[in-house]
C-alpha positions as CSV (number, residue, x, y, z in Angstrom):
1,M,19.5,-15.5,3.1
2,S,20.0,-11.8,2.4
3,T,22.3,-9.7,0.3
4,T,25.7,-9.1,1.8
5,L,27.3,-5.7,1.3
6,R,29.8,-3.4,2.9
7,P,28.4,-1.1,5.7
8,A,26.4,1.8,4.6
9,A,29.2,4.3,5.4
10,A,31.4,2.6,2.8
11,L,28.9,2.8,0.0
12,P,29.4,5.5,-2.6
13,V,27.1,8.6,-2.7
14,A,26.0,7.8,0.9
15,S,24.5,11.2,1.5
16,T,22.8,11.4,-1.9
17,R,20.8,8.2,-1.3
18,W,19.3,9.7,1.8
19,V,18.1,12.7,-0.2
20,Q,16.6,10.2,-2.7
21,L,14.8,8.4,0.2
22,G,13.4,11.7,1.4
23,L,12.1,12.7,-2.0
24,G,10.6,9.2,-2.5
25,L,8.9,9.5,0.9
26,I,7.3,12.8,-0.2
27,C,6.1,11.3,-3.5
28,M,4.5,8.5,-1.6
29,M,2.8,10.8,0.9
30,A,1.4,12.9,-2.0
31,I,-0.4,10.0,-3.6
32,S,-1.7,8.3,-0.4
33,S,-5.0,10.1,0.0
34,P,-6.9,8.6,-3.0
35,Q,-6.7,5.1,-1.3
36,Y,-6.7,6.0,2.3
37,I,-9.3,8.8,2.3
38,W,-11.6,7.0,-0.1
39,T,-13.9,5.8,2.7
40,L,-14.9,9.4,3.4
41,F,-16.2,9.9,-0.1
42,V,-18.3,6.7,-0.4
43,K,-21.5,8.3,0.9
44,P,-21.1,11.7,-0.9
45,F,-20.4,10.0,-4.1
46,G,-23.3,7.7,-3.8
47,T,-25.6,10.6,-3.3
48,A,-24.1,12.6,-6.2
49,V,-24.3,9.8,-8.8
50,N,-27.4,8.2,-7.4
51,A,-25.7,4.8,-6.8
52,T,-25.6,2.1,-4.1
53,A,-22.7,1.6,-1.8
54,V,-21.7,-1.6,-3.7
55,Q,-21.7,0.3,-7.0
56,V,-19.7,3.1,-5.6
57,Q,-17.1,0.8,-4.0
58,W,-16.2,-0.5,-7.5
59,T,-14.4,2.8,-7.9
60,F,-12.0,1.8,-5.1
61,S,-11.4,-1.6,-6.8
62,I,-10.8,0.1,-10.2
63,L,-8.3,2.4,-8.5
64,I,-6.3,-0.5,-6.9
65,V,-6.7,-2.8,-9.9
66,L,-5.3,-0.1,-12.3
67,Q,-2.6,0.8,-9.8
68,T,-1.5,-2.8,-9.6
69,F,-2.3,-4.7,-12.8
70,F,-0.4,-2.2,-14.9
71,S,2.6,-2.1,-12.5
72,P,4.8,-4.5,-14.5
73,F,4.4,-2.2,-17.6
74,Q,4.8,0.9,-15.4
75,G,8.0,-0.6,-13.9
76,W,9.3,-1.1,-17.5
77,L,8.5,2.5,-18.3
78,V,10.4,3.7,-15.2
79,E,13.4,1.7,-16.2
80,R,13.2,2.8,-19.8
81,F,12.6,6.5,-19.3
82,G,14.0,7.1,-15.9
83,P,12.3,7.9,-12.5
84,R,12.1,11.6,-12.8
85,L,9.9,11.9,-15.8
86,L,7.6,8.9,-15.1
87,I,7.1,9.5,-11.4
88,A,6.4,13.2,-12.0
89,T,3.8,12.1,-14.6
90,G,2.3,9.7,-12.1
91,G,2.0,12.5,-9.5
92,A,0.3,14.8,-12.1
93,L,-2.2,12.1,-13.1
94,T,-3.1,11.5,-9.5
95,G,-3.9,15.1,-8.8
96,L,-5.8,15.4,-12.1
97,S,-8.0,12.4,-11.2
98,W,-9.3,14.3,-8.2
99,V,-9.7,17.6,-10.1
100,L,-11.8,15.8,-12.8
101,A,-13.7,13.7,-10.2
102,A,-14.9,17.0,-8.7
103,Q,-17.0,17.5,-11.8
104,V,-18.6,14.1,-12.2
105,T,-22.3,13.5,-12.1
106,T,-22.4,9.8,-13.3
107,L,-21.2,6.5,-11.9
108,Y,-19.1,5.8,-15.0
109,G,-17.6,9.3,-14.8
110,L,-16.5,8.5,-11.3
111,Y,-15.0,5.2,-12.4
112,A,-13.1,6.9,-15.2
113,T,-11.7,9.8,-13.1
114,Y,-11.1,8.7,-9.5
115,G,-10.7,5.0,-10.4
116,L,-8.9,4.8,-13.8
117,L,-6.8,7.9,-13.8
118,G,-6.1,7.7,-10.1
119,G,-5.0,4.1,-10.4
120,L,-2.6,4.7,-13.3
121,G,-1.1,7.7,-11.6
122,T,-0.6,6.2,-8.1
123,G,0.7,3.0,-9.7
124,I,3.5,4.7,-11.6
125,V,4.6,6.6,-8.5
126,Y,4.3,3.6,-6.1
127,I,6.2,1.0,-8.2
128,G,8.7,3.6,-9.3
129,V,9.6,4.7,-5.8
130,V,9.9,1.1,-4.5
131,G,12.2,0.2,-7.4
132,Q,14.3,3.3,-6.6
133,M,14.8,2.3,-3.0
134,V,15.9,-1.3,-3.6
135,G,18.5,0.1,-5.9
136,W,19.8,2.9,-3.7
137,F,19.8,0.8,-0.5
138,P,21.0,-2.7,-1.2
139,D,22.4,-3.0,2.3
140,R,19.2,-1.8,4.1
141,R,16.6,-2.9,1.7
142,G,13.8,-3.8,4.2
143,F,14.2,-0.6,6.1
144,A,14.4,1.7,3.0
145,V,11.5,0.1,1.3
146,G,9.6,0.3,4.6
147,V,10.3,4.1,4.9
148,A,9.2,4.8,1.4
149,A,6.1,2.7,1.8
150,A,5.4,4.4,5.1
151,G,4.8,7.6,3.1
152,Y,2.0,5.9,1.3
153,G,0.5,4.6,4.5
154,I,0.9,7.6,6.7
155,G,0.6,10.5,4.2
156,A,-3.1,10.7,4.6
157,V,-2.6,11.7,8.3
158,L,-2.0,15.2,7.0
159,T,-5.3,15.3,5.1
160,N,-7.7,13.3,7.2
161,F,-9.1,16.2,9.3
162,P,-8.8,18.9,6.6
163,I,-10.7,16.7,4.1
164,A,-13.3,15.7,6.6
165,G,-13.8,19.3,7.6
166,S,-13.9,20.5,4.0
167,L,-16.5,17.8,3.1
168,A,-18.7,19.0,5.9
169,A,-18.4,22.6,5.0
170,N,-18.1,22.7,1.2
171,G,-19.1,19.3,-0.2
172,Y,-17.1,16.8,-2.2
173,G,-16.6,18.9,-5.4
174,P,-14.6,21.9,-3.9
175,T,-12.8,19.4,-1.6
176,L,-11.6,17.3,-4.5
177,L,-10.6,20.3,-6.6
178,Q,-8.6,21.9,-3.8
179,F,-6.8,18.8,-2.6
180,G,-6.3,17.4,-6.1
181,L,-4.3,20.5,-7.1
182,G,-2.2,20.1,-3.9
183,I,-1.5,16.4,-4.6
184,G,-0.4,17.1,-8.2
185,V,1.9,20.0,-7.3
186,V,3.7,18.3,-4.4
187,G,4.0,15.0,-6.2
188,V,5.5,16.6,-9.4
189,L,8.0,18.9,-7.5
190,A,9.3,16.0,-5.4
191,A,9.6,13.7,-8.4
192,L,11.7,16.2,-10.3
193,G,14.5,15.7,-7.8
194,L,14.7,11.9,-8.2
195,R,17.3,10.1,-10.2
196,A,18.4,6.5,-10.8
197,P,21.2,4.9,-8.7
198,P,24.6,5.6,-10.3
199,P,26.2,2.8,-12.3
200,A,28.9,2.4,-9.6
201,L,26.4,1.5,-7.0
202,T,24.5,-0.8,-9.3
203,Q,27.7,-2.6,-10.2
204,Q,28.8,-2.9,-6.6
205,T,25.4,-4.3,-5.7
206,R,25.6,-6.9,-8.4
207,M,29.2,-7.9,-7.6
208,Q,28.7,-8.3,-3.8
209,S,25.3,-9.9,-3.9
210,S,25.0,-13.5,-2.9
211,V,21.7,-13.8,-5.0
212,A,21.8,-14.3,-8.7
213,D,19.5,-11.9,-10.7
214,V,16.5,-13.5,-12.3
215,N,14.5,-11.9,-15.0
216,T,10.8,-11.5,-14.9
217,G,10.0,-14.4,-17.2
218,A,12.0,-16.9,-15.2
219,M,10.6,-15.6,-11.9
220,L,7.0,-16.2,-13.2
221,R,7.9,-19.9,-13.7
222,N,9.1,-20.3,-10.2
223,P,6.6,-21.7,-7.6
224,I,8.0,-19.4,-4.9
225,F,6.7,-16.4,-6.7
226,W,3.2,-17.8,-6.9
227,L,3.2,-18.8,-3.2
228,M,4.2,-15.2,-2.4
229,F,1.5,-14.0,-4.8
230,G,-1.2,-16.0,-3.0
231,M,0.0,-14.9,0.4
232,M,0.0,-11.2,-0.6
233,T,-3.5,-11.6,-2.1
234,M,-4.8,-12.9,1.2
235,M,-3.1,-10.1,3.2
236,S,-4.2,-7.4,0.8
237,T,-7.8,-8.6,0.9
238,S,-8.0,-8.4,4.7
239,G,-6.3,-5.0,4.9
240,L,-8.2,-3.4,2.0
241,M,-11.5,-4.7,3.4
242,V,-10.8,-2.6,6.5
243,T,-9.5,0.4,4.4
244,A,-12.6,0.5,2.2
245,Q,-15.2,-0.4,4.8
246,I,-14.2,1.2,8.1
247,V,-16.5,4.2,7.8
248,P,-19.6,2.1,6.9
249,F,-18.6,-0.3,9.6
250,A,-18.3,2.5,12.3
251,N,-21.5,4.0,11.1
252,D,-23.4,0.7,11.4
253,L,-22.3,0.5,15.0
254,G,-23.3,4.1,15.8
255,I,-19.7,5.1,16.4
256,G,-19.3,7.4,13.5
257,K,-21.1,10.3,15.1
258,L,-19.5,10.1,18.5
259,V,-16.7,12.2,20.0
260,I,-13.8,10.2,21.3
261,W,-11.0,11.8,23.4
262,G,-12.3,15.2,22.3
263,F,-12.1,14.4,18.5
264,A,-14.8,13.5,16.0
265,A,-14.7,9.7,15.8
266,I,-14.2,9.1,12.0
267,P,-11.3,11.5,11.5
268,L,-9.7,10.2,14.7
269,I,-10.0,6.6,13.6
270,L,-8.6,7.3,10.2
271,T,-5.7,9.3,11.7
272,V,-4.7,6.5,14.2
273,D,-5.0,4.0,11.4
274,R,-2.8,6.0,9.0
275,I,-0.1,6.5,11.7
276,C,0.0,2.8,12.6
277,N,-0.1,1.8,8.9
278,G,2.8,4.0,8.2
279,L,5.0,3.2,11.2
280,T,4.7,-0.5,10.8
281,R,6.4,-0.5,7.4
282,P,9.9,0.8,8.4
283,F,9.6,-0.9,11.8
284,F,8.9,-4.4,10.5
285,G,11.3,-3.8,7.5
286,W,14.0,-3.1,10.1
287,V,13.1,-6.1,12.1
288,S,13.1,-8.4,9.0
289,D,16.6,-7.2,8.2
290,R,17.7,-8.7,11.5
291,I,15.6,-11.8,12.2
292,G,14.6,-12.8,8.7
293,R,11.7,-12.1,6.4
294,E,9.6,-15.1,7.0
295,N,9.9,-15.0,10.8
296,T,8.8,-11.3,10.7
297,M,5.9,-12.2,8.5
298,F,4.7,-14.8,11.0
299,I,4.8,-12.3,13.8
300,A,3.1,-9.4,11.9
301,F,0.5,-11.4,10.0
302,G,-0.5,-13.3,13.2
303,L,-0.7,-10.0,15.1
304,E,-3.3,-8.7,12.5
305,G,-5.4,-11.8,12.7
306,I,-5.5,-11.8,16.5
307,A,-6.1,-8.1,16.7
308,M,-9.0,-8.3,14.2
309,A,-10.6,-11.1,16.3
310,I,-10.4,-9.0,19.4
311,W,-11.8,-6.0,17.4
312,L,-14.7,-8.1,16.3
313,A,-15.4,-9.2,19.8
314,T,-15.3,-5.7,21.3
315,M,-16.6,-3.7,18.3
316,S,-19.4,-2.0,20.3
317,N,-16.9,-0.2,22.6
318,P,-15.8,3.1,20.9
319,V,-12.5,3.3,22.6
320,M,-11.6,-0.3,21.8
321,F,-12.7,0.3,18.3
322,V,-10.1,3.1,17.8
323,I,-7.3,1.1,19.6
324,M,-7.9,-2.2,17.8
325,S,-8.3,-0.7,14.4
326,G,-4.9,0.9,14.8
327,I,-3.3,-2.4,15.9
328,V,-5.0,-4.1,12.9
329,F,-3.3,-1.7,10.5
330,F,0.0,-2.1,12.4
331,G,-0.2,-5.8,11.6
332,W,-1.1,-5.2,8.0
333,G,0.8,-2.3,6.5
334,E,4.2,-4.0,6.6
335,I,3.3,-6.2,3.7
336,F,4.5,-3.4,1.5
337,S,8.0,-3.6,3.0
338,L,8.2,-7.4,3.6
339,F,7.0,-8.7,0.3
340,P,9.2,-6.5,-2.0
341,S,12.2,-7.1,0.2
342,T,11.7,-10.8,0.2
343,L,11.2,-10.9,-3.5
344,T,14.4,-9.0,-4.2
345,D,16.3,-11.2,-1.7
346,T,15.1,-14.2,-3.7
347,F,15.4,-13.0,-7.3
348,G,18.0,-10.2,-7.2
349,A,17.9,-6.5,-7.6
350,E,18.6,-6.0,-11.4
351,H,14.9,-6.6,-12.4
352,A,13.4,-5.6,-9.0
353,T,11.1,-2.9,-10.4
354,K,9.4,-5.1,-13.0
355,N,9.5,-8.2,-10.7
356,Y,7.7,-6.4,-7.9
357,G,5.3,-5.0,-10.4
358,C,4.1,-8.5,-11.1
359,L,3.8,-9.3,-7.4
360,Y,2.0,-6.1,-6.7
361,M,-0.9,-7.2,-8.9
362,A,-2.0,-9.2,-5.9
363,Q,-3.1,-5.9,-4.3
364,G,-5.5,-5.5,-7.2
365,I,-7.2,-8.8,-6.5
366,G,-7.3,-8.0,-2.8
367,A,-9.1,-4.7,-3.7
368,I,-11.9,-6.6,-5.5
369,F,-12.4,-9.0,-2.6
370,G,-12.0,-6.3,0.1
371,G,-14.0,-3.6,-1.6
372,P,-17.3,-4.4,-3.5
373,L,-17.4,-8.1,-2.7
374,A,-17.0,-7.5,1.1
375,S,-19.7,-4.8,0.8
376,W,-22.0,-7.3,-1.0
377,L,-21.3,-10.0,1.6
378,R,-22.2,-7.5,4.4
379,E,-25.5,-6.7,2.7
380,Y,-26.3,-10.3,1.9
381,A,-25.5,-11.6,5.5
382,G,-26.8,-8.5,7.3
383,S,-23.7,-8.6,9.5
384,W,-20.0,-7.8,9.5
385,T,-19.2,-11.1,11.2
386,P,-18.7,-13.2,8.1
387,V,-16.6,-10.5,6.5
388,F,-14.3,-10.3,9.5
389,S,-14.2,-14.0,9.9
390,L,-12.9,-14.5,6.4
391,A,-10.3,-11.8,6.9
392,I,-9.1,-13.3,10.2
393,G,-8.8,-16.8,8.6
394,A,-6.7,-15.3,5.7
395,D,-4.4,-13.5,8.1
396,L,-3.7,-16.6,10.2
397,L,-3.3,-18.9,7.2
398,T,-0.8,-16.5,5.6
399,A,1.2,-16.3,8.9
400,V,1.5,-20.1,9.0
401,L,2.4,-20.4,5.3
402,A,5.3,-17.9,5.9
403,L,7.1,-20.4,8.2
404,A,5.8,-23.7,7.1
405,L,6.1,-23.3,3.3
406,L,7.8,-20.1,2.2
407,K,10.8,-20.3,4.5
408,P,11.9,-23.8,3.5
409,M,11.2,-23.3,-0.2
410,R,13.3,-20.1,-0.3
411,A,16.1,-21.8,1.7
412,R,16.3,-24.7,-0.8
413,Y,16.1,-22.4,-3.8
414,L,18.9,-20.1,-2.6
415,A,21.1,-23.0,-1.5
416,R,20.8,-24.5,-5.1
417,R,21.8,-21.1,-6.6
């Protein structure tokens, strides 16, 4: 069941909300590099702070854990103080995290700057923008959230090659300083144009919605939330494993130093992945608005599991490596449009920012499993096969749960309410 509203043209401030969507998209693009370019920094950071790959990968986990575990509180702050101030602060913190990380010489300094500050900054922006979109677009929730989330997935396309080139020419310090300043400036300027949905639109959404609003405490007592939390944890684990490990994976196979289609392999792989990771979010959000959330989950999650299995079987082929990595991300990135839309469809829009903040914590757990623990398993087993096998199993299990369990549970719950 989905929210029933008048057509988009009949909604008030119809043009204003598209401006808000554009600004939210820019904010998301500005903060995407800390997560999606991270894999380029693993080796330089390891050398700079004299640490192992497993130790350095904990920075990635800290980034995502801070980004997600504080998101309920960050959602409350956005609702309390408004999107403009808080999201601008998040953009500034994100840029500052790179500026300070440029100076670090110790592992704990890396954790505190790139990990802690970056996690807090990106979390404020991410949860704030998603909350904005479900409020501004009650009639096109899946699509709007997907477009905003696409900015986070695809934004790093603009920085992949420049950062890779700067790392090779200047090292990690000047690179972080230069791009950190850019992240902060763009993020702050875009955030200053954001504003909360007008009361008229909020009231219209509440009056026309077929879903009763549920506060965060009541949602946390509902088994549907915990089923979705487990499903998102499994999907986050598989996707973040690839995000954090793809450069070490490619280097282990000897692909990292190759030239494919006239481009250096690593920046090409990351660019293809970011494009697919971005496009999948509005695409599957749009699909889910039409065929239902759970049906779309089954298709998308199953696609990632199958693609990852083919990727594992053909991993020594450089061209197939590029193609299948892109398909894997196309099957993964849509979790950031499907899960918030499904949650809001189920528990209403009034508390959407705080409610999604609780669900988004699953991404933090996935970062621990997909980052340092996946790296440890690779070192322990001496092969990537166990790591990929676990990720494939998680994808396929989540796809089945979407239809076999989540769909009937939500149908019964919504029928009762």
